[in-house]
All heavy atoms as an XYZ file, in Angstrom:
797
protein
N     132.557     60.426     99.670
C     133.751     60.844     99.000
C     133.383     61.547     97.671
O     132.487     61.047     96.947
C     134.646     59.600     98.735
C     135.864     59.914     97.901
S     136.922     58.441     97.665
C     135.928     57.441     96.637
N     134.034     62.578     97.394
C     133.741     63.420     96.156
C     134.992     63.365     95.304
O     136.067     63.622     95.762
C     133.366     64.851     96.560
C     132.950     65.665     95.424
C     132.530     67.024     95.952
C     132.091     67.938     94.830
N     131.678     69.254     95.344
N     134.789     63.104     94.003
C     135.838     63.167     93.010
C     135.413     64.244     91.971
O     134.279     64.167     91.445
C     136.105     61.847     92.360
C     136.629     60.836     93.353
C     137.054     61.978     91.166
C     136.863     59.437     92.795
N     136.267     65.171     91.687
C     135.966     66.128     90.629
C     137.081     65.977     89.570
O     138.244     65.850     89.838
C     135.996     67.546     91.215
C     134.818     67.751     92.184
C     134.835     69.106     92.781
O     135.797     69.491     93.445
O     133.819     69.819     92.553
N     136.624     66.041     88.306
C     137.483     65.834     87.165
C     137.133     66.912     86.152
O     135.953     67.103     85.812
C     137.199     64.395     86.603
C     137.941     64.087     85.368
C     139.183     63.449     85.420
C     137.384     64.342     84.107
C     139.819     63.103     84.255
C     137.998     63.970     82.951
C     139.257     63.406     83.037
N     138.107     67.646     85.663
C     137.881     68.656     84.640
C     139.035     68.648     83.658
O     140.179     68.692     84.107
C     137.715     70.055     85.315
C     137.506     71.138     84.220
C     137.313     72.490     84.873
N     136.036     72.544     85.602
C     134.883     72.864     85.019
N     134.771     73.137     83.772
N     133.774     72.946     85.761
N     138.767     68.561     82.380
C     139.781     68.561     81.399
C     139.318     69.395     80.174
O     138.124     69.425     79.871
C     140.043     67.115     80.901
C     140.630     66.158     81.949
C     142.018     66.550     82.395
N     142.569     65.673     83.374
C     142.339     65.674     84.684
N     141.580     66.624     85.163
N     142.873     64.820     85.462
N     140.270     69.962     79.523
C     139.969     70.787     78.313
C     139.795     69.819     77.182
O     140.396     68.731     77.115
C     141.115     71.755     78.059
C     141.194     72.783     79.230
C     142.160     73.898     78.930
N     141.730     74.851     77.914
C     140.752     75.777     78.053
N     140.092     75.858     79.163
N     140.473     76.592     77.074
N     138.995     70.240     76.148
C     138.859     69.519     74.949
C     138.789     70.457     73.790
O     138.715     71.661     73.952
C     137.561     68.680     75.001
C     136.278     69.439     74.978
N     135.730     69.957     73.861
C     135.492     69.824     76.018
C     134.609     70.607     74.160
N     134.461     70.572     75.482
N     138.896     69.908     72.589
C     138.870     70.793     71.393
C     137.801     70.348     70.383
O     138.038     70.392     69.184
N     136.678     69.896     70.847
C     135.624     69.390     69.996
C     134.344     70.127     70.228
O     134.234     70.963     71.129
C     135.461     67.855     70.192
O     134.719     67.342     69.181
N     133.275     69.729     69.528
C     131.978     70.307     69.777
C     131.210     69.537     70.842
O     131.475     68.350     71.047
C     131.109     70.323     68.465
O     130.802     68.956     68.128
C     131.810     71.028     67.330
N     130.286     70.175     71.457
C     129.459     69.510     72.476
C     128.733     68.342     71.867
O     128.665     67.249     72.435
C     128.476     70.541     73.115
C     127.429     69.815     74.025
C     129.225     71.579     73.931
N     128.208     68.549     70.680
C     127.398     67.464     70.022
C     128.228     66.234     69.704
O     127.799     65.136     69.937
C     126.775     67.999     68.730
C     125.759     69.121     68.926
C     126.355     70.510     69.137
O     127.608     70.708     68.889
O     125.641     71.362     69.644
N     129.468     66.439     69.225
C     130.261     65.285     68.905
C     130.760     64.563     70.140
O     130.827     63.323     70.160
C     131.501     65.689     68.019
O     132.408     66.493     68.719
N     131.058     65.266     71.228
C     131.418     64.654     72.448
C     130.239     63.851     73.065
O     130.441     62.780     73.586
C     131.991     65.685     73.445
C     133.335     66.220     73.109
C     133.731     67.316     74.026
C     134.405     65.126     73.065
N     129.120     64.432     73.000
C     127.897     63.757     73.503
C     127.692     62.469     72.753
O     127.393     61.410     73.374
C     126.694     64.664     73.399
C     125.443     63.940     73.898
C     124.229     64.884     73.879
N     123.022     64.096     74.103
C     121.918     64.595     74.584
N     121.862     65.864     74.945
N     120.897     63.811     74.770
N     127.885     62.478     71.410
C     127.675     61.246     70.614
C     128.760     60.222     71.000
O     128.475     59.006     71.097
C     127.783     61.613     69.141
N     129.966     60.661     71.228
C     131.024     59.724     71.619
C     130.791     59.152     73.047
O     131.070     57.960     73.294
C     132.423     60.376     71.607
C     132.828     60.719     70.179
C     134.141     61.415     70.143
N     134.428     61.822     68.835
C     135.051     62.951     68.501
N     135.459     63.755     69.459
N     135.253     63.271     67.280
N     130.257     59.957     73.949
C     129.896     59.472     75.280
C     128.795     58.382     75.162
O     128.896     57.321     75.758
C     129.505     60.611     76.196
C     130.694     61.441     76.514
C     128.818     60.076     77.504
C     130.358     62.796     77.185
N     127.783     58.708     74.364
C     126.716     57.705     74.098
C     127.283     56.410     73.529
O     126.843     55.269     73.913
C     125.617     58.239     73.260
C     124.776     59.306     73.940
O     124.694     59.290     75.179
O     124.138     60.102     73.221
N     128.258     56.549     72.641
C     128.856     55.332     72.026
C     129.612     54.543     73.090
O     129.579     53.277     73.084
C     129.794     55.729     70.892
N     130.352     55.211     73.978
C     131.093     54.515     75.057
C     130.122     53.807     75.982
O     130.346     52.687     76.372
C     131.898     55.502     75.840
C     133.254     55.946     75.192
C     134.180     54.767     74.962
O     134.315     54.283     73.897
N     134.861     54.356     75.971
N     128.980     54.441     76.310
C     128.004     53.848     77.144
C     127.443     52.575     76.469
O     127.261     51.525     77.092
C     126.907     54.830     77.560
C     125.734     54.102     78.221
C     127.503     55.938     78.472
N     127.171     52.679     75.194
C     126.662     51.523     74.418
C     127.682     50.417     74.412
O     127.312     49.248     74.547
C     126.334     51.968     73.010
N     128.946     50.749     74.283
C     130.024     49.760     74.352
C     130.032     49.030     75.682
O     130.079     47.783     75.705
C     131.398     50.398     74.069
C     132.543     49.502     74.166
C     132.665     48.646     72.909
C     133.845     50.346     74.339
N     129.908     49.783     76.797
C     129.926     49.120     78.047
C     128.649     48.380     78.350
O     128.664     47.307     79.016
C     130.177     50.160     79.148
C     131.591     50.540     79.282
C     131.994     51.878     78.969
C     132.577     49.676     79.668
C     133.349     52.220     79.056
C     133.931     50.003     79.729
C     134.317     51.337     79.427
O     135.598     51.697     79.490
N     127.537     48.818     77.817
C     126.284     48.094     77.961
C     126.365     46.768     77.240
O     125.869     45.732     77.788
C     125.121     48.948     77.416
O     125.024     50.145     78.138
C     123.796     48.189     77.525
N     126.967     46.781     76.097
C     127.099     45.496     75.299
C     128.141     44.569     75.996
O     127.966     43.323     76.057
C     127.511     45.758     73.886
N     129.195     45.136     76.532
C     130.288     44.352     77.118
C     129.830     43.775     78.428
O     130.273     42.659     78.797
C     131.523     45.220     77.307
C     132.736     44.422     77.742
C     133.983     45.265     77.860
N     134.366     45.787     76.541
C     135.224     46.754     76.346
N     135.754     47.380     77.379
N     135.534     47.135     75.160
N     129.049     44.509     79.204
C     128.619     44.081     80.561
C     127.059     44.105     80.633
O     126.529     44.966     81.401
C     129.265     44.933     81.598
C     130.737     45.067     81.505
C     131.320     46.233     81.054
C     131.540     43.983     81.915
C     132.717     46.271     80.959
C     132.930     44.053     81.815
C     133.534     45.268     81.332
O     134.864     45.333     81.249
N     126.370     43.265     79.882
C     124.898     43.351     79.844
C     124.241     43.185     81.219
O     123.202     43.773     81.496
C     124.530     42.241     78.880
C     125.674     41.346     78.839
C     126.910     42.179     79.077
N     124.888     42.445     82.107
C     124.299     42.183     83.446
C     124.268     43.484     84.309
O     123.506     43.604     85.252
C     125.016     41.098     84.199
C     126.476     41.411     84.429
N     127.426     41.412     83.409
C     127.103     41.800     85.534
C     128.606     41.750     83.911
N     128.428     41.979     85.201
N     125.064     44.491     83.942
C     125.086     45.776     84.688
C     124.069     46.804     84.137
O     123.788     47.787     84.788
C     126.466     46.383     84.682
C     127.545     45.570     85.393
C     128.904     46.255     85.241
C     127.207     45.355     86.847
N     123.614     46.594     82.881
C     122.703     47.459     82.221
C     123.124     48.957     82.379
O     122.391     49.794     82.846
C     121.264     47.270     82.798
C     120.192     47.933     81.985
O     120.461     48.190     80.760
O     119.084     48.163     82.510
N     124.348     49.227     82.005
C     124.995     50.518     82.163
C     124.156     51.663     81.603
O     123.988     52.691     82.265
C     126.393     50.545     81.511
C     127.033     51.945     81.576
C     127.247     49.494     82.168
N     123.517     51.452     80.453
C     122.777     52.520     79.788
C     121.565     53.009     80.604
O     121.167     54.148     80.430
N     121.048     52.197     81.469
C     119.890     52.600     82.224
C     120.244     53.452     83.448
O     119.320     53.929     84.164
C     119.122     51.355     82.649
O     119.811     50.661     83.712
N     121.484     53.640     83.748
C     121.881     54.278     84.966
C     122.299     55.744     84.730
O     122.761     56.409     85.682
C     123.042     53.590     85.640
C     122.660     52.190     86.086
N     121.831     51.969     87.153
C     122.939     50.985     85.581
C     121.651     50.651     87.276
N     122.315     50.054     86.333
N     122.114     56.266     83.543
C     122.367     57.699     83.278
C     121.333     58.221     82.322
O     120.672     57.501     81.641
C     123.796     57.868     82.756
C     123.916     57.834     81.261
C     124.176     59.056     80.569
C     123.746     56.701     80.483
C     124.279     59.055     79.158
C     123.811     56.685     79.105
C     124.088     57.870     78.500
O     124.207     57.871     77.118
N     121.253     59.561     82.340
C     120.334     60.217     81.400
C     120.860     61.639     81.126
O     121.462     62.242     81.961
C     118.889     60.276     81.924
C     118.760     61.061     83.161
C     117.336     60.933     83.783
N     117.321     61.627     85.077
C     116.912     62.873     85.238
N     116.570     63.617     84.194
N     116.901     63.438     86.426
N     120.562     62.070     79.925
C     120.940     63.447     79.594
C     119.775     64.310     80.147
O     118.650     64.137     79.839
C     121.048     63.652     78.080
C     122.271     62.939     77.575
C     122.308     61.724     76.952
C     123.598     63.489     77.602
N     123.631     61.425     76.635
C     124.436     62.502     77.018
C     124.195     64.613     78.082
C     125.801     62.619     76.903
C     125.576     64.759     77.963
C     126.356     63.804     77.385
N     120.168     65.320     80.946
C     119.199     66.256     81.512
C     119.044     67.547     80.681
O     118.142     68.321     80.920
C     119.532     66.576     82.973
O     120.818     67.134     83.046
C     119.389     65.298     83.812
N     120.045     67.763     79.801
C     120.026     68.897     78.924
C     120.983     68.535     77.751
O     121.467     67.416     77.720
C     120.478     70.184     79.573
O     121.882     70.114     79.850
N     121.130     69.428     76.826
C     121.981     69.157     75.659
C     123.423     68.884     76.032
O     124.150     68.189     75.289
C     121.924     70.325     74.697
N     123.841     69.378     77.171
C     125.270     69.192     77.556
C     125.474     68.639     78.979
O     126.590     68.637     79.414
C     126.019     70.518     77.395
C     125.531     71.544     78.405
O     124.380     71.600     78.760
N     126.466     72.421     78.811
N     124.428     68.131     79.601
C     124.594     67.667     81.021
C     123.920     66.316     81.154
O     122.808     66.110     80.706
C     123.919     68.634     81.970
O     124.473     69.935     81.810
C     124.132     68.215     83.420
N     124.637     65.417     81.783
C     124.092     64.082     82.105
C     124.196     63.801     83.581
O     125.145     64.339     84.277
C     124.848     63.016     81.297
N     123.333     63.043     84.126
C     123.358     62.627     85.492
C     123.227     61.111     85.567
O     122.572     60.520     84.689
C     122.202     63.234     86.279
C     122.353     64.773     86.413
C     121.197     65.409     87.187
O     120.217     64.685     87.508
O     121.318     66.583     87.460
N     123.785     60.538     86.580
C     123.677     59.093     86.722
C     123.863     58.631     88.143
O     124.297     59.392     89.008
N     123.424     57.423     88.368
C     123.582     56.881     89.741
C     123.685     55.349     89.634
O     123.135     54.726     88.703
C     122.387     57.281     90.632
O     121.222     56.767     90.096
N     124.318     54.770     90.576
C     124.514     53.325     90.661
C     125.005     52.913     92.034
O     126.016     53.448     92.515
C     125.480     52.841     89.553
C     125.618     51.342     89.489
C     124.574     50.568     88.938
C     126.740     50.694     89.972
C     124.704     49.206     88.844
C     126.891     49.330     89.866
C     125.848     48.596     89.285
O     125.979     47.230     89.191
N     124.305     52.054     92.694
C     124.685     51.450     93.962
C     125.174     52.463     95.012
O     126.301     52.310     95.509
C     125.710     50.325     93.758
C     125.111     49.141     92.999
C     126.071     48.024     93.036
N     125.445     46.881     92.395
C     126.036     45.735     92.253
N     127.250     45.551     92.742
N     125.434     44.769     91.684
N     124.438     53.429     95.214
C     124.825     54.442     96.297
C     125.704     55.525     95.797
O     126.072     56.436     96.588
N     126.081     55.552     94.573
C     126.937     56.583     93.985
C     126.080     57.402     93.016
O     125.167     56.885     92.412
C     128.162     56.019     93.298
N     126.453     58.674     92.873
C     125.780     59.495     91.842
C     126.796     60.486     91.294
O     127.828     60.740     91.898
C     124.564     60.183     92.382
C     124.881     61.182     93.435
O     125.380     62.282     93.105
O     124.611     60.853     94.667
N     126.489     60.992     90.119
C     127.413     61.945     89.508
C     126.759     62.771     88.432
O     125.645     62.551     88.016
N     127.528     63.762     88.007
C     127.052     64.613     86.940
C     128.219     64.899     85.978
O     129.391     65.043     86.374
C     126.600     65.940     87.502
C     126.046     66.919     86.483
C     125.565     68.193     87.068
O     126.111     68.696     88.025
N     124.542     68.751     86.448
N     127.881     64.911     84.710
C     128.870     65.235     83.660
C     128.375     66.474     82.929
O     127.175     66.557     82.611
C     128.969     64.072     82.680
C     129.780     64.370     81.374
C     130.926     63.424     81.313
C     128.855     64.263     80.203
N     129.221     67.408     82.681
C     128.873     68.663     81.959
C     129.897     68.877     80.822
O     131.107     68.833     81.103
C     128.869     69.785     82.899
O     128.576     70.972     82.248
N     129.378     69.043     79.635
C     130.260     69.370     78.491
C     130.132     70.823     78.171
O     129.071     71.242     77.718
C     129.901     68.521     77.238
C     129.836     67.013     77.571
C     130.858     68.763     76.126
C     129.203     66.237     76.484
N     131.119     71.572     78.420
C     131.115     73.008     78.115
C     131.938     73.195     76.796
O     132.594     72.235     76.304
C     131.773     73.800     79.257
C     131.040     73.630     80.554
C     129.565     73.976     80.513
O     129.206     74.891     79.720
O     128.759     73.342     81.229
N     131.842     74.341     76.210
C     132.536     74.514     74.912
C     134.015     74.222     74.901
O     134.532     73.775     73.844
C     132.304     76.049     74.581
C     131.030     76.371     75.300
C     131.073     75.490     76.562
N     134.694     74.353     75.990
C     136.139     74.045     76.072
C     136.540     73.013     77.112
O     137.675     72.592     77.133
C     137.001     75.331     76.283
O     136.612     75.883     77.559
C     136.745     76.289     75.180
N     135.637     72.655     77.997
C     135.912     71.756     79.137
C     134.850     70.670     79.251
O     133.719     70.860     78.887
C     135.893     72.486     80.504
C     137.060     73.456     80.608
O     137.794     73.695     79.633
O     137.231     74.016     81.725
N     135.325     69.508     79.824
C     134.424     68.497     80.331
C     134.605     68.397     81.829
O     135.756     68.330     82.276
C     134.745     67.131     79.707
C     134.421     67.146     78.190
C     133.930     66.010     80.382
C     134.779     65.846     77.509
N     133.535     68.445     82.550
C     133.639     68.401     84.001
C     132.754     67.182     84.513
O     131.630     66.981     84.071
C     133.152     69.665     84.632
N     133.368     66.462     85.447
C     132.651     65.272     86.060
C     132.725     65.484     87.575
O     133.830     65.747     88.098
C     133.285     63.952     85.648
C     132.598     62.783     86.374
C     133.197     63.769     84.140
N     131.661     65.304     88.204
C     131.609     65.280     89.710
C     130.987     64.021     90.111
O     129.835     63.676     89.687
C     130.839     66.482     90.302
O     131.406     67.714     89.764
C     130.883     66.474     91.809
N     131.664     63.232     90.973
C     131.153     61.956     91.453
C     131.007     62.039     92.945
O     131.920     62.569     93.633
C     132.050     60.825     91.089
C     132.283     60.528     89.625
C     133.321     59.424     89.458
C     130.964     60.167     88.928
N     129.940     61.568     93.488
C     129.754     61.377     94.923
C     129.680     59.878     95.190
O     128.692     59.247     94.753
C     128.479     62.091     95.402
C     128.475     63.550     95.142
N     128.956     64.444     96.022
C     128.095     64.245     94.061
C     128.890     65.700     95.516
N     128.317     65.614     94.322
N     130.652     59.364     95.844
C     130.793     57.894     96.041
C     130.614     57.582     97.480
O     130.994     58.308     98.390
C     132.163     57.439     95.521
C     132.467     57.808     94.087
C     133.910     57.437     93.756
C     131.501     57.083     93.155
N     130.043     56.386     97.760
C     129.918     55.923     99.168
C     131.314     55.721     99.776
O     132.312     55.505     99.039
C     129.143     54.646     99.057
C     129.228     54.202     97.616
C     129.588     55.390     96.808
N     131.331     55.726    101.065
C     132.591     55.588    101.825
C     133.369     54.329    101.452
O     134.576     54.365    101.269
C     132.291     55.612    103.303
C     133.575     55.476    104.157
C     134.364     56.553    104.295
C     133.909     54.286    104.743
C     135.518     56.458    105.068
C     135.044     54.192    105.507
C     135.840     55.266    105.678
N     132.667     53.261    101.182
C     133.364     51.996    100.899
C     134.136     52.039     99.556
O     134.980     51.205     99.325
C     132.419     50.810    100.872
C     131.389     50.780     99.793
C     131.695     50.340     98.561
C     130.071     51.198    100.085
C     130.725     50.298     97.534
C     129.123     51.187     99.145
C     129.468     50.755     97.817
N     133.897     53.023     98.725
C     134.659     53.216     97.469
C     136.044     53.867     97.656
O     136.828     53.849     96.735
C     133.809     53.999     96.457
N     136.266     54.394     98.827
C     137.540     55.076     99.119
C     138.763     54.360     98.650
O     139.658     54.947     98.079
C     137.590     55.498    100.555
C     138.832     56.317    100.927
C     138.750     56.805    102.371
N     137.558     57.629    102.568
C     137.632     58.918    102.626
N     138.783     59.529    102.526
N     136.555     59.644    102.822
N     138.908     53.054     98.940
C     140.088     52.325     98.549
C     140.297     52.277     97.038
O     141.437     51.991     96.531
C     139.916     50.932     99.096
C     138.883     51.019    100.174
C     138.055     52.186     99.758
N     139.239     52.558     96.252
C     139.301     52.454     94.806
C     139.432     53.796     94.143
O     139.328     53.963     92.923
C     138.063     51.756     94.277
C     137.836     50.435     94.947
C     136.856     50.277     95.894
C     138.620     49.307     94.626
C     136.668     49.037     96.522
C     138.459     48.091     95.197
C     137.477     47.946     96.223
N     139.713     54.887     94.920
C     139.730     56.226     94.399
C     140.715     56.368     93.177
O     140.367     56.936     92.172
C     140.139     57.199     95.474
C     140.150     58.641     94.987
C     140.543     59.653     96.022
N     140.333     60.932     95.506
C     139.437     61.830     95.926
N     138.724     61.506     96.981
N     139.286     62.993     95.424
N     141.938     55.876     93.343
C     142.914     55.990     92.277
C     142.499     55.256     91.016
O     142.669     55.718     89.872
C     144.339     55.589     92.690
O     144.361     54.230     92.964
N     141.861     54.083     91.198
C     141.395     53.327     90.027
C     140.244     54.072     89.350
O     140.159     54.047     88.099
C     140.933     51.932     90.463
C     142.087     51.040     90.805
C     141.634     49.649     91.163
C     142.786     48.873     91.534
N     142.662     47.453     91.296
N     139.379     54.677     90.097
C     138.304     55.472     89.506
C     138.790     56.676     88.750
O     138.408     56.949     87.633
C     137.266     55.887     90.655
C     136.588     54.672     91.249
C     136.293     56.883     90.126
C     135.902     54.920     92.570
N     139.800     57.354     89.362
C     140.430     58.524     88.673
C     141.153     58.085     87.416
O     141.040     58.732     86.372
C     141.337     59.241     89.626
C     140.599     59.946     90.735
C     141.473     60.502     91.820
O     142.588     60.044     91.966
O     140.994     61.446     92.504
N     141.832     56.924     87.400
C     142.461     56.378     86.232
C     141.437     56.087     85.149
O     141.621     56.317     83.972
C     143.269     55.145     86.537
C     144.538     55.440     87.360
O     144.945     56.622     87.444
O     145.110     54.468     87.909
N     140.281     55.508     85.560
C     139.217     55.191     84.649
C     138.697     56.447     83.979
O     138.497     56.507     82.755
C     138.104     54.464     85.361
C     136.903     54.210     84.487
C     136.861     53.152     83.630
C     135.778     55.025     84.551
C     135.786     52.925     82.807
C     134.662     54.801     83.777
C     134.650     53.763     82.921
N     138.485     57.533     84.747
C     138.028     58.812     84.171
C     139.048     59.306     83.131
O     138.654     59.785     82.077
C     137.841     59.828     85.282
C     136.624     59.601     86.167
C     136.679     60.594     87.369
C     135.345     59.727     85.417
N     140.321     59.226     83.417
C     141.347     59.707     82.515
C     141.275     58.895     81.183
O     141.324     59.464     80.091
C     142.744     59.550     83.079
C     143.092     60.553     84.190
C     143.321     61.930     83.675
O     143.389     62.215     82.470
O     143.410     62.866     84.557
N     141.178     57.533     81.302
C     141.073     56.700     80.101
C     139.822     56.979     79.291
O     139.923     57.086     78.050
C     141.131     55.246     80.491
C     142.433     54.738     80.911
C     142.497     53.215     81.058
N     141.399     52.608     81.782
C     141.326     52.418     83.102
N     142.351     52.781     83.857
N     140.257     51.868     83.619
N     138.756     57.228     79.975
C     137.473     57.553     79.221
C     137.612     58.873     78.538
O     137.129     59.068     77.382
C     136.284     57.474     80.161
C     135.937     56.069     80.574
C     135.651     55.171     79.408
O     134.774     55.452     78.581
O     136.344     54.118     79.320
N     138.176     59.854     79.231
C     138.368     61.167     78.578
C     139.206     61.015     77.344
O     138.854     61.559     76.263
C     138.998     62.157     79.544
C     139.302     63.468     78.910
C     138.290     64.392     78.684
C     140.608     63.811     78.491
C     138.559     65.607     78.058
C     140.847     65.014     77.904
C     139.854     65.955     77.700
N     140.285     60.263     77.442
C     141.124     60.025     76.266
C     140.367     59.342     75.168
O     140.510     59.667     73.981
C     142.394     59.214     76.628
C     143.325     59.996     77.505
C     143.870     61.239     76.834
O     144.186     61.187     75.637
O     144.033     62.260     77.518
N     139.507     58.346     75.517
C     138.743     57.653     74.502
C     137.763     58.482     73.766
O     137.637     58.374     72.560
C     137.982     56.476     75.195
N     137.129     59.421     74.445
C     136.118     60.259     73.766
C     136.746     61.458     73.039
O     136.084     62.061     72.208
C     134.981     60.715     74.688
C     135.469     61.585     75.769
C     134.218     59.514     75.221
C     134.334     62.275     76.524
N     137.961     61.834     73.398
C     138.596     62.977     72.769
C     139.678     62.588     71.775
O     140.203     63.465     71.069
C     139.195     63.968     73.792
O     140.175     63.306     74.552
C     138.060     64.521     74.679
N     140.005     61.321     71.702
C     141.111     60.902     70.879
C     140.999     61.315     69.434
O     141.958     61.776     68.814
C     141.192     59.321     70.973
C     142.414     58.782     70.249
C     142.494     57.263     70.434
N     142.662     56.975     71.869
C     141.919     56.127     72.557
N     140.967     55.485     71.908
N     142.139     55.929     73.818
N     139.835     61.217     68.843
C     139.667     61.571     67.442
C     139.096     63.015     67.285
O     138.717     63.388     66.209
C     138.726     60.559     66.733
O     137.486     60.527     67.437
C     139.353     59.180     66.770
N     139.019     63.716     68.410
C     138.453     65.053     68.331
C     139.433     66.015     67.679
O     140.613     65.848     67.639
C     138.133     65.557     69.757
C-alpha cells in the first residue's frame, strides 16, 4: 500500500529539518522501546529516508512543499486513515510556528 502526502509550507528547509529532528527526538524519548531515531536518516540536506517493520518511506522538504511517500505492508491497510491523520498532525506540529 502506498500513501503520498504533500502540503505547502512557508518556512525554510533548515528550520523544518530542525523541527522534524525535534519531533523525532520527542518520540524517541516518549517511546524508548521503539528507538524511533534509529529508523530514519537524512540522505541529503532536504531528504530523509526511513524504514520500520516492513514499511519504508521518504520525506522531501522543498522550498514551498513537504512531500512524504510511504510504502506500507498489506497488513497496514486497515490503519490507512489513522496513518494519514498522523501525517496531518505531524505536518501541523512542524509548521505551526513557521
